[in-house]
DONU-808202 format. One record per atom (N, C-alpha, C): z, y, x; residue in three letters. Coordinates in pm, whole numbers, plus 50000, padded with zeros to 5 digits. Layout:
ZYXALA;...
***
This chain:
486274902350028MET;487514908049978MET;488554907950089MET;488694919150159HIS;489654919750268HIS;491094920250218HIS;491274922250088GLU;492624922450032GLU;493334909050051GLU;492574898050057LEU;493184884950080LEU;493824884450218LEU;493144889750317GLY;493714890450452GLY;494934899550457GLY;494854910750387LEU;496004919850380LEU;497174913150312LEU;496904905950204ALA;497964898850131ALA;498624888350221ALA;497824881350300ALA;498384871350392ALA;499304878050494ALA;498904889650542GLY;499744897050636GLY;501034901850573GLY;500954906550450ILE;502154911050377ILE;503084899250353ILE;502524888050312LEU;503334875950290LEU;504044871950419LEU;503354872750531GLN;503964869450660GLN;505134878850691GLN;504964891650665ILE;506044901450686ILE;507254898050599ILE;506994894650473VAL;508094891450381VAL;508784878550423VAL;508034868550464GLU;508644855950506GLU;509444857650636GLU;508984866050727GLN;509754868950848GLN;511064875950812GLN;511004885250715ALA;512214891950669ALA;513174881950605ALA;512644872350531ALA;513494862150468ALA;514244853950573ALA;513564850350680LEU;514224842950788LEU;515284851450858LEU;514934863950884ARG;515834872950956ARG;517044876850873ARG;516824879350742GLU;517874884450655GLU;518524873750567GLU;518064861450578HIS;518644849950509HIS;518594850950357HIS;517424853750303PHE;517244852850158PHE;516154842550130PHE;516184837050010ARG;515254826349973ARG;514124830949882ARG;514414840649795ARG;513424844649696ARG;513374859749683ARG;512184864449649VAL;511964878549621VAL;511734879849471VAL;512474888649406SER;512224890749263SER;511264902549243SER;511244911949339ARG;510344923449327ARG;509894928049466ARG;508584929149482LEU;507974934349604LEU;507354947849568LEU;507774958249639HIS;507264971649611HIS;506454976349732HIS;505154978449708LEU;504224982749812LEU;503744996849786LEU;503175002849889GLU;502535015849876GLU;501135014649936GLU;500125017849858ALA;498725017549902ALA;498105030949868ALA;497995039549967GLY;497465052949944GLY;496015052749900GLY;495615063549835THR;494255065049783THR;493195062949891THR;493495067150014LEU;492525066050124LEU;492745053750211LEU;493595044450170ALA;493915032650250ALA;492795022250252ALA;491815023650163GLY;490735013950159GLY;491135000850095GLY;492105001450005VAL;492644989549940VAL;492474991049789VAL;492004980549725GLU;491924980049579GLU;493234973749530GLU;494144981749473PRO;495464976449435PRO;495424964149345PRO;494514963649247GLN;494454952049158GLN;494034939549235GLN;493104941049329ALA;492674929549410ALA;493794924949502ALA;494554934349556LEU;495684930849642LEU;496754923449562LEU;497054928249442ARG;498034921549355ARG;497564907349322ARG;496274905949290PHE;495714892749259PHE;495844883449379PHE;495504888449499ALA;495584880149619ALA;497014876049650ALA;497964885149634LEU;499364881749657LEU;499844871249558LEU;499444872649433THR;499814862949330THR;499204849249360THR;497984849149411ALA;497314836549445ALA;497984829549563ALA;498514837149658LEU;499154831449777LEU;500624828049755LEU;501234833349650ALA;502674832249629ALA;503224818249602ALA;502524809349529PRO;503124796249499PRO;503594789049626PRO;504854784349620GLY;505434777049731GLY;506024785949839GLY;506014799249817THR;506584808549914THR;507734816149849THR;508394824649927CYS;509494832449871CYS;509014843049773CYS;507704845349764LEU;507144854949668LEU;506804848649533LEU;506954835549522GLU;506594829049396GLU;507404834849280GLU;506694839649178GLY;507324845349060GLY;507774859849075GLY;507544865849191ALA;507994879549215ALA;507124889549139ALA;507754900149093GLU;507024911549037GLU;506444919249156GLU;505184923049146ILE;504534930549253ILE;504184944449200ILE;504844954449255ALA;504614968349216ALA;503904975449330ALA;502844982549297ILE;502074989649400ILE;501975004349361ILE;502635012749439ALA;502535027249420ALA;501245031949487ALA;500585041549425GLU;499315046749477GLU;499425061849498GLU;500035066049610PRO;500185080449633PRO;498835087349652PRO;498765099549605CYS;497535107549617CYS;497255110649764CYS;496005113149790ALA;495595116849925ALA;495755131949943ALA;496195135550061THR;496305149650096THR;495585152050227THR;495175164650247ALA;494465168250369ALA;494815182550407ALA;494605185550532TRP;494785199150583TRP;493395205150600TRP;493185216750538CYS;491905223550550CYS;491965233450667CYS;491115231250765GLY;491085239950880GLY;490505253650849GLY;489725254450745ARG;489085267150709ARG;490055276650637ARG;490765271450537CYS;491675280250462CYS;493135278350504CYS;493375269250600ALA;494715266650654ALA;495725263550543ALA;495345254150458GLU;496195250050346GLU;496195234850334GLU;497305229450282ALA;497355215350245ALA;496775214050105ALA;495885204250086VAL;495225202449957VAL;495235187749918VAL;495075185149790GLU;494955171449740GLU;493475168049727GLU;493105156049772ILE;491725151449764ILE;491705137549703ILE;490525133049661SER;490435119449606SER;489625110249697SER;488875115849792SER;488155107749890SER;487955115750017SER;487635108750125ARG;487425115450254ARG;486185124450251ARG;485295122250157ALA;484065130050148ALA;484235142950068ALA;485385144650006ASP;485625156549924ASP;485645169250008ASP;485075180149956PRO;485265193050021PRO;486645198549982PRO;487075208850048CYS;488335215350013CYS;488215220849870CYS;489165217349782PRO;489095222349645PRO;489375237349633PRO;489895243249737ARG;490185257749734ARG;489025266049788ARG;488495262149906CYS;487475270649970CYS;486095264049978CYS;486025251049945GLY;484755243849953GLY;484395239350093GLY;485265242050189GLY;485005238350328GLY;485055223350352GLY;484425219250462ALA;484355205050496ALA;485255201350614ALA;486005210650665ARG;486875207850780ARG;488245202850734ARG;488255191050676LEU;489495185250625LEU;489965174050716LEU;491285173350736ARG;491905162550813ARG;492935155950722ARG;492735142950696ALA;493645135550608ALA;495055135950665ALA;496025139050580THR;497425139550620THR;498305130150538THR;497785124550432GLY;498555115350348GLY;497645107050260GLY;498185095950213GLY;497405087150127GLY;496595076850203GLY;496885075250333THR;496155065550415THR;496955052850441THR;498195052450396GLN;499125041850432GLN;499045029650341GLN;499325018150400LEU;499585005750326LEU;500855000250387LEU;501914999550307ARG;503184994850363ARG;504074988650256ARG;504984980250304VAL;506014974450219VAL;507124984850209VAL;507434989150088LEU;508494999050069LEU;509864992550058LEU;509964982349972ASP;511234975349960ASP;511064962049888ASP;512124954149896LEU;512174940949833LEU;513484940049755LEU;513444933649640VAL;514634929649569VAL;514684914549586VAL;515784909449642VAL;515834895449682VAL;517014888049621VAL;516914874649625PHE;517984865649586PHE;518304857149707PHE;519564854749731ASP;519924846249845ASP;520384832349801ASP;520044828649678ASP;520464815449627ASP;519724804149691ASP;
***
């Protein structure tokens, strides 16, 4: 489960932000994990919850947005929505697709307390 390693990295980013921005607790962590990011959102949420006790994420709500994947079709020269990298173009059936969205994993924002 590589989500545990990802969760540890996210926790490190949040704790560095807490030191830099002088807050003690996070009430809400909002992440984005695209369809093609290779991340199972429920497993990532579970891993973050497991690592949270004793950190600034303890008790925080964890919201994970899952934006759809998009690609550029070289054959029909159109942007299309896909659900996996193996999908053909839904318009022309072509296989010359280049992912343009839905590959990201990032922290979007934090709601924090400075108490």
